[in-house]
Short mmCIF file of the C-alpha atoms (twelve columns), coordinates in Angstrom:
data_MODEL
# 
_entry.id   MODEL 
# 
loop_
_atom_site.group_PDB 
_atom_site.id 
_atom_site.type_symbol 
_atom_site.label_atom_id 
_atom_site.label_alt_id 
_atom_site.label_comp_id 
_atom_site.label_asym_id 
_atom_site.label_seq_id 
_atom_site.Cartn_x 
_atom_site.Cartn_y 
_atom_site.Cartn_z 
_atom_site.pdbx_PDB_model_num 
ATOM 1   C CA . MET A 1   83.752  124.931 127.573 1 
ATOM 2   C CA . GLU A 2   85.272  128.375 128.097 1 
ATOM 3   C CA . THR A 3   81.918  129.681 129.361 1 
ATOM 4   C CA . LYS A 4   81.730  126.902 131.952 1 
ATOM 5   C CA . ASP A 5   85.290  127.619 133.127 1 
ATOM 6   C CA . HIS A 6   84.397  131.291 133.483 1 
ATOM 7   C CA . LEU A 7   81.285  130.450 135.518 1 
ATOM 8   C CA . ILE A 8   83.279  128.184 137.836 1 
ATOM 9   C CA . GLN A 9   85.836  130.949 138.453 1 
ATOM 10  C CA . THR A 10  83.063  133.481 139.067 1 
ATOM 11  C CA . LEU A 11  81.354  131.124 141.516 1 
ATOM 12  C CA . ASP A 12  84.618  130.620 143.398 1 
ATOM 13  C CA . HIS A 13  85.128  134.405 143.579 1 
ATOM 14  C CA . PHE A 14  81.721  135.043 145.125 1 
ATOM 15  C CA . ARG A 15  82.075  132.124 147.524 1 
ATOM 16  C CA . LYS A 16  85.262  133.686 148.863 1 
ATOM 17  C CA . GLN A 17  83.474  137.005 149.269 1 
ATOM 18  C CA . ARG A 18  80.641  135.273 151.108 1 
ATOM 19  C CA . ASP A 19  83.076  133.480 153.441 1 
ATOM 20  C CA . ALA A 20  84.652  136.816 154.300 1 
ATOM 21  C CA . LYS A 21  81.226  138.278 155.096 1 
ATOM 22  C CA . LEU A 22  80.327  135.243 157.192 1 
ATOM 23  C CA . GLN A 23  83.488  135.721 159.227 1 
ATOM 24  C CA . GLU A 24  82.442  139.307 159.914 1 
ATOM 25  C CA . VAL A 25  79.002  138.060 161.035 1 
ATOM 26  C CA . ARG A 26  80.625  135.508 163.350 1 
ATOM 27  C CA . ASN A 27  82.687  138.247 164.946 1 
ATOM 28  C CA . LEU A 28  79.526  140.298 165.486 1 
ATOM 29  C CA . ASP A 29  77.725  137.237 166.859 1 
ATOM 30  C CA . SER A 30  80.525  136.715 169.373 1 
ATOM 31  C CA . ILE A 31  80.204  140.317 170.591 1 
ATOM 32  C CA . ILE A 32  76.412  140.014 170.791 1 
ATOM 33  C CA . HIS A 33  76.698  136.714 172.646 1 
ATOM 34  C CA . GLY A 34  79.080  138.224 175.199 1 
ATOM 35  C CA . LEU A 35  76.835  141.228 175.792 1 
ATOM 36  C CA . GLU A 36  73.786  138.975 176.199 1 
ATOM 37  C CA . GLN A 37  75.590  136.922 178.823 1 
ATOM 38  C CA . GLU A 38  76.588  140.038 180.760 1 
ATOM 39  C CA . LEU A 39  72.979  141.213 180.644 1 
ATOM 40  C CA . GLY A 40  71.757  137.781 181.737 1 
ATOM 41  C CA . GLY A 41  70.006  137.026 178.448 1 
ATOM 42  C CA . ALA A 42  69.839  133.542 176.932 1 
ATOM 43  C CA . ALA A 43  72.211  132.780 174.090 1 
ATOM 44  C CA . PRO A 44  70.552  131.666 170.844 1 
ATOM 45  C CA . ALA A 45  70.490  127.929 170.233 1 
ATOM 46  C CA . LEU A 46  72.208  128.290 166.856 1 
ATOM 47  C CA . GLU A 47  74.233  131.221 165.628 1 
ATOM 48  C CA . PRO A 48  72.847  132.691 162.386 1 
ATOM 49  C CA . ALA A 49  76.159  132.555 160.528 1 
ATOM 50  C CA . ASP A 50  76.792  128.940 161.470 1 
ATOM 51  C CA . SER A 51  73.257  128.030 160.523 1 
ATOM 52  C CA . PHE A 52  73.678  129.608 157.089 1 
ATOM 53  C CA . ARG A 53  77.066  127.974 156.602 1 
ATOM 54  C CA . ASN A 54  75.817  124.515 157.519 1 
ATOM 55  C CA . SER A 55  72.879  124.895 155.136 1 
ATOM 56  C CA . GLU A 56  75.217  125.983 152.324 1 
ATOM 57  C CA . LEU A 57  77.609  123.098 152.877 1 
ATOM 58  C CA . SER A 58  74.740  120.632 152.763 1 
ATOM 59  C CA . SER A 59  73.508  122.127 149.497 1 
ATOM 60  C CA . ALA A 60  76.984  122.104 147.962 1 
ATOM 61  C CA . ALA A 61  77.446  118.469 148.925 1 
ATOM 62  C CA . ASP A 62  74.236  117.496 147.182 1 
ATOM 63  C CA . VAL A 63  75.154  119.473 144.037 1 
ATOM 64  C CA . ASN A 64  78.649  118.007 143.774 1 
ATOM 65  C CA . GLY A 65  77.534  114.470 144.390 1 
ATOM 66  C CA . SER A 66  79.472  113.862 147.622 1 
ATOM 67  C CA . GLY A 67  76.299  114.041 149.704 1 
ATOM 68  C CA . HIS A 68  74.897  110.809 148.251 1 
ATOM 69  C CA . GLN A 69  74.605  107.885 150.609 1 
ATOM 70  C CA . LEU A 70  77.015  105.128 149.607 1 
ATOM 71  C CA . HIS A 71  77.318  101.593 150.861 1 
ATOM 72  C CA . PRO A 72  80.903  100.642 151.753 1 
ATOM 73  C CA . ASP A 73  80.830  97.859  149.138 1 
ATOM 74  C CA . GLU A 74  78.861  99.682  146.418 1 
ATOM 75  C CA . PHE A 75  81.848  99.805  144.035 1 
ATOM 76  C CA . PHE A 76  83.829  96.973  145.603 1 
ATOM 77  C CA . SER A 77  83.818  94.541  142.660 1 
ATOM 78  C CA . MET A 78  84.047  97.205  139.945 1 
ATOM 79  C CA . THR A 79  86.994  98.430  137.912 1 
ATOM 80  C CA . GLN A 80  88.108  102.046 138.288 1 
ATOM 81  C CA . THR A 81  86.272  102.987 135.104 1 
ATOM 82  C CA . GLU A 82  83.045  101.245 136.130 1 
ATOM 83  C CA . ALA A 83  83.130  102.768 139.614 1 
ATOM 84  C CA . ALA A 84  83.828  106.276 138.286 1 
ATOM 85  C CA . LYS A 85  81.006  106.001 135.755 1 
ATOM 86  C CA . ALA A 86  78.557  104.718 138.391 1 
ATOM 87  C CA . TYR A 87  79.423  107.505 140.832 1 
ATOM 88  C CA . LEU A 88  79.191  110.219 138.171 1 
ATOM 89  C CA . LYS A 89  75.766  108.895 137.150 1 
ATOM 90  C CA . LYS A 90  74.722  109.073 140.787 1 
ATOM 91  C CA . ALA A 91  75.976  112.671 140.943 1 
ATOM 92  C CA . GLY A 92  74.241  113.535 137.681 1 
ATOM 93  C CA . ARG A 93  76.762  116.201 136.691 1 
ATOM 94  C CA . ALA A 94  80.492  116.959 136.509 1 
ATOM 95  C CA . ILE A 95  82.375  116.900 139.813 1 
ATOM 96  C CA . SER A 96  85.952  117.533 140.881 1 
ATOM 97  C CA . MET A 97  88.537  114.762 140.785 1 
ATOM 98  C CA . ASP A 98  88.910  115.026 144.567 1 
ATOM 99  C CA . GLN A 99  85.185  114.426 145.053 1 
ATOM 100 C CA . LEU A 100 85.182  111.565 142.551 1 
ATOM 101 C CA . LEU A 101 88.140  109.859 144.206 1 
ATOM 102 C CA . ASP A 102 86.642  110.318 147.675 1 
ATOM 103 C CA . GLY A 103 83.273  108.918 146.605 1 
ATOM 104 C CA . MET A 104 84.851  105.918 144.897 1 
ATOM 105 C CA . LYS A 105 86.902  105.111 147.978 1 
ATOM 106 C CA . ARG A 106 83.859  105.446 150.235 1 
ATOM 107 C CA . GLY A 107 82.084  103.000 147.932 1 
ATOM 108 C CA . GLY A 108 84.864  100.409 148.232 1 
ATOM 109 C CA . ALA A 109 86.671  100.993 144.909 1 
ATOM 110 C CA . HIS A 110 90.436  100.587 144.882 1 
ATOM 111 C CA . VAL A 111 92.554  103.255 143.186 1 
ATOM 112 C CA . GLY A 112 96.286  102.557 143.261 1 
ATOM 113 C CA . GLY A 113 99.397  104.393 142.131 1 
ATOM 114 C CA . ALA A 114 101.798 106.817 143.781 1 
ATOM 115 C CA . ASP A 115 99.243  109.594 143.227 1 
ATOM 116 C CA . PRO A 116 95.772  107.978 143.074 1 
ATOM 117 C CA . LYS A 117 94.099  111.115 141.720 1 
ATOM 118 C CA . VAL A 118 96.552  111.386 138.809 1 
ATOM 119 C CA . THR A 119 96.327  107.641 138.191 1 
ATOM 120 C CA . LEU A 120 92.536  107.802 138.058 1 
ATOM 121 C CA . TYR A 121 92.501  110.885 135.816 1 
ATOM 122 C CA . VAL A 122 94.928  109.374 133.285 1 
ATOM 123 C CA . SER A 123 92.981  106.099 133.278 1 
ATOM 124 C CA . LEU A 124 89.661  107.830 132.596 1 
ATOM 125 C CA . MET A 125 91.055  110.114 129.891 1 
ATOM 126 C CA . ARG A 126 92.555  107.089 128.103 1 
ATOM 127 C CA . ASN A 127 89.310  105.155 128.253 1 
ATOM 128 C CA . PRO A 128 88.894  103.527 124.800 1 
ATOM 129 C CA . LYS A 129 85.151  104.253 124.730 1 
ATOM 130 C CA . ARG A 130 85.783  107.976 125.355 1 
ATOM 131 C CA . GLU A 131 83.011  108.035 127.992 1 
ATOM 132 C CA . PHE A 132 84.625  110.705 130.191 1 
ATOM 133 C CA . VAL A 133 85.229  114.370 129.415 1 
ATOM 134 C CA . ARG A 134 87.285  117.034 131.142 1 
ATOM 135 C CA . VAL A 135 85.041  119.877 132.265 1 
ATOM 136 C CA . GLY A 136 86.992  122.890 133.456 1 
ATOM 137 C CA . ASP A 137 90.131  122.699 135.554 1 
ATOM 138 C CA . GLY A 138 90.110  119.593 137.759 1 
ATOM 139 C CA . PHE A 139 86.497  118.616 136.948 1 
ATOM 140 C CA . ILE A 140 85.308  115.561 135.066 1 
ATOM 141 C CA . GLY A 141 81.950  114.413 133.727 1 
ATOM 142 C CA . LEU A 142 80.366  111.815 131.492 1 
ATOM 143 C CA . ARG A 143 80.078  112.443 127.771 1 
ATOM 144 C CA . GLU A 144 76.425  111.393 127.952 1 
ATOM 145 C CA . PHE A 145 75.742  114.481 130.099 1 
ATOM 146 C CA . TYR A 146 76.411  116.630 127.020 1 
ATOM 147 C CA . PRO A 147 74.459  115.307 123.990 1 
ATOM 148 C CA . GLY A 148 75.711  118.118 121.758 1 
ATOM 149 C CA . LEU A 149 79.363  117.241 122.347 1 
ATOM 150 C CA . PRO A 150 81.175  115.574 119.412 1 
ATOM 151 C CA . LYS A 151 81.581  111.858 119.856 1 
ATOM 152 C CA . SER A 152 85.306  112.275 120.426 1 
ATOM 153 C CA . THR A 153 88.196  114.424 119.305 1 
ATOM 154 C CA . LYS A 154 90.081  111.378 118.071 1 
ATOM 155 C CA . ASP A 155 87.145  110.377 115.883 1 
ATOM 156 C CA . GLY A 156 87.282  113.811 114.285 1 
ATOM 157 C CA . LEU A 157 91.019  113.497 113.741 1 
ATOM 158 C CA . ARG A 158 90.602  110.050 112.206 1 
ATOM 159 C CA . LYS A 159 87.936  111.336 109.814 1 
ATOM 160 C CA . ALA A 160 90.126  114.275 108.820 1 
ATOM 161 C CA . ALA A 161 93.126  111.979 108.264 1 
ATOM 162 C CA . LYS A 162 90.992  109.589 106.204 1 
ATOM 163 C CA . ALA A 163 89.700  112.477 104.107 1 
ATOM 164 C CA . ARG A 164 93.269  113.672 103.484 1 
ATOM 165 C CA . THR A 165 94.330  110.141 102.527 1 
ATOM 166 C CA . ASN A 166 91.418  109.744 100.105 1 
ATOM 167 C CA . LYS A 167 92.184  113.136 98.577  1 
ATOM 168 C CA . ARG A 168 95.836  112.170 98.156  1 
ATOM 169 C CA . HIS A 169 94.849  108.877 96.506  1 
ATOM 170 C CA . ARG A 170 92.519  110.684 94.117  1 
ATOM 171 C CA . ARG A 171 95.283  113.161 93.270  1 
ATOM 172 C CA . VAL A 172 97.729  110.323 92.533  1 
ATOM 173 C CA . SER A 173 95.127  108.491 90.421  1 
ATOM 174 C CA . ASN A 174 94.356  111.627 88.416  1 
ATOM 175 C CA . ARG A 175 98.052  112.312 87.876  1 
ATOM 176 C CA . THR A 176 98.604  108.727 86.707  1 
ATOM 177 C CA . ALA A 177 95.678  108.979 84.302  1 
ATOM 178 C CA . ARG A 178 97.005  112.260 82.896  1 
ATOM 179 C CA . ASN A 179 100.476 110.779 82.449  1 
ATOM 180 C CA . GLN A 180 99.065  107.748 80.661  1 
ATOM 181 C CA . LYS A 181 97.008  109.973 78.390  1 
ATOM 182 C CA . SER A 182 100.040 112.155 77.693  1 
ATOM 183 C CA . ASP A 183 102.204 109.128 76.928  1 
ATOM 184 C CA . ALA A 184 99.577  107.845 74.527  1 
ATOM 185 C CA . ALA A 185 99.573  111.181 72.683  1 
ATOM 186 C CA . LYS A 186 103.362 111.389 72.387  1 
ATOM 187 C CA . PRO A 187 104.830 110.466 68.983  1 
ATOM 188 C CA . GLY A 188 107.475 107.822 68.790  1 
ATOM 189 C CA . LYS A 189 105.636 104.515 68.755  1 
ATOM 190 C CA . LEU A 190 104.515 104.302 65.154  1 
ATOM 191 C CA . GLU A 191 102.509 101.620 63.441  1 
ATOM 192 C CA . PRO A 192 104.348 99.898  60.594  1 
ATOM 193 C CA . PRO A 193 102.777 100.120 57.136  1 
ATOM 194 C CA . SER A 194 100.473 97.287  56.116  1 
ATOM 195 C CA . ASP A 195 102.482 96.332  52.989  1 
ATOM 196 C CA . GLY A 196 104.979 94.359  55.067  1 
ATOM 197 C CA . ASN A 197 108.013 96.386  53.954  1 
ATOM 198 C CA . SER A 198 109.043 96.802  57.571  1 
ATOM 199 C CA . ALA A 199 109.270 93.127  58.380  1 
ATOM 200 C CA . GLY A 200 111.965 92.524  60.970  1 
ATOM 201 C CA . ARG A 201 112.122 96.236  61.943  1 
ATOM 202 C CA . LEU A 202 111.318 97.483  65.477  1 
ATOM 203 C CA . PRO A 203 107.849 99.167  65.551  1 
ATOM 204 C CA . CYS A 204 109.166 102.599 66.557  1 
ATOM 205 C CA . ILE A 205 111.219 105.505 65.253  1 
ATOM 206 C CA . GLY A 206 113.052 108.053 67.331  1 
ATOM 207 C CA . LYS A 207 112.744 111.799 67.023  1 
ATOM 208 C CA . ASN A 208 116.447 112.089 66.242  1 
ATOM 209 C CA . GLU A 209 116.022 109.752 63.290  1 
ATOM 210 C CA . VAL A 210 113.174 111.925 61.961  1 
ATOM 211 C CA . LEU A 211 115.313 115.063 62.347  1 
ATOM 212 C CA . ALA A 212 118.243 113.443 60.587  1 
ATOM 213 C CA . THR A 213 116.045 112.495 57.635  1 
ATOM 214 C CA . ILE A 214 114.548 116.018 57.438  1 
ATOM 215 C CA . ARG A 215 118.041 117.551 57.381  1 
ATOM 216 C CA . LYS A 216 119.005 115.273 54.488  1 
ATOM 217 C CA . VAL A 217 115.882 116.277 52.573  1 
ATOM 218 C CA . LEU A 218 116.512 120.009 53.106  1 
ATOM 219 C CA . ALA A 219 120.262 119.802 52.531  1 
ATOM 220 C CA . ASP A 220 119.779 120.789 48.883  1 
ATOM 221 C CA . GLY A 221 118.840 124.325 49.980  1 
ATOM 222 C CA . GLN A 222 115.504 124.181 48.157  1 
ATOM 223 C CA . LEU A 223 112.012 124.714 49.596  1 
ATOM 224 C CA . HIS A 224 110.059 121.537 50.321  1 
ATOM 225 C CA . ALA A 225 106.415 121.070 51.264  1 
ATOM 226 C CA . PRO A 226 105.821 119.410 54.665  1 
ATOM 227 C CA . GLU A 227 103.776 116.634 53.024  1 
ATOM 228 C CA . ALA A 228 106.713 115.764 50.775  1 
ATOM 229 C CA . ILE A 229 109.068 115.800 53.749  1 
ATOM 230 C CA . GLN A 230 106.725 113.481 55.683  1 
ATOM 231 C CA . LYS A 231 106.578 111.070 52.765  1 
ATOM 232 C CA . VAL A 232 110.380 110.883 52.532  1 
ATOM 233 C CA . VAL A 233 110.668 110.319 56.286  1 
ATOM 234 C CA . GLN A 234 108.159 107.449 56.098  1 
ATOM 235 C CA . GLN A 235 109.922 105.871 53.146  1 
ATOM 236 C CA . SER A 236 113.274 106.179 54.865  1 
ATOM 237 C CA . SER A 237 112.113 104.720 58.179  1 
ATOM 238 C CA . GLY A 238 109.688 102.168 56.845  1 
ATOM 239 C CA . PHE A 239 106.982 103.371 59.219  1 
ATOM 240 C CA . LYS A 240 103.908 105.538 58.999  1 
ATOM 241 C CA . VAL A 241 105.051 108.756 60.677  1 
ATOM 242 C CA . PRO A 242 102.226 111.095 61.804  1 
ATOM 243 C CA . ALA A 243 102.265 114.578 60.328  1 
ATOM 244 C CA . ILE A 244 102.333 116.075 63.841  1 
ATOM 245 C CA . VAL A 245 105.755 114.505 64.399  1 
ATOM 246 C CA . VAL A 246 107.160 116.028 61.237  1 
ATOM 247 C CA . TYR A 247 105.604 119.441 61.950  1 
ATOM 248 C CA . GLY A 248 106.983 119.311 65.488  1 
ATOM 249 C CA . CYS A 249 110.500 118.834 64.155  1 
ATOM 250 C CA . LEU A 250 110.101 121.540 61.504  1 
ATOM 251 C CA . ARG A 251 109.306 124.085 64.251  1 
ATOM 252 C CA . ARG A 252 112.928 123.982 65.368  1 
ATOM 253 C CA . ARG A 253 115.028 127.123 64.792  1 
ATOM 254 C CA . GLU A 254 117.329 125.344 62.357  1 
ATOM 255 C CA . PHE A 255 114.489 125.247 59.810  1 
ATOM 256 C CA . GLU A 256 112.888 128.237 58.066  1 
ATOM 257 C CA . GLN A 257 109.328 128.462 56.745  1 
ATOM 258 C CA . VAL A 258 108.625 130.362 53.534  1 
ATOM 259 C CA . ASP A 259 105.076 130.436 52.190  1 
ATOM 260 C CA . GLY A 260 104.161 127.159 53.873  1 
ATOM 261 C CA . GLN A 261 107.317 125.381 52.699  1 
ATOM 262 C CA . TYR A 262 110.535 124.668 54.584  1 
ATOM 263 C CA . LYS A 263 114.284 124.882 54.077  1 
ATOM 264 C CA . LEU A 264 117.407 124.922 56.236  1 
ATOM 265 C CA . ARG A 265 117.978 128.257 57.901  1 
ATOM 266 C CA . LYS A 266 121.244 129.902 56.779  1 
# 
């Protein structure tokens, strides 16, 4: 796109230079014509500069699409979008908005609004099918002229947004799965023993209750093996308490380990 804009600007620059040169030629032609008349010579039927200019204008008209023959009712029954598409296909390439508007009007299409050119441009750029593309400053073409062009910018944005949404959903799902796995691994919900001694008791024991029982066991100041502590905790609570729960509590600073056994820290 930037390359095309640069080429259009370069073309405009050289056209201006050519027009300046043509004006110089016209001035010389006028002098030559005057001298020929004074000498009694016949003036040429067509001045060279004018001949070149007329040829160039004809060529430019054909290139830009405005030189095509149009019937006054060619676009009469069409919408703005249909007429613009038909005229661009007839041109076969991108043309300026001024040329497009002029051609549509010559073909009988109606373009309303306070500023018809702006109205037409906005209408074409908002076309739901994304059939029109802006080519350079003030030029417009059909997307089908450029097969390598992405289908539409909005399609790309939608795909990117959908990808972000899917990624976010996957992240939430993974986080939920991790939380569920973590909750399942946390101690607290303990299975009651199978002997029925815990009938009527809630099937859980809190960490504070385990700590309180451990403190009672170690209150005598003696060393106790962790297995013995676990057994007392289970007997006291009426539930099967996993060893990991007991070991987790014994890691607190208030308890001291000596040769694999535990006591209250002084």
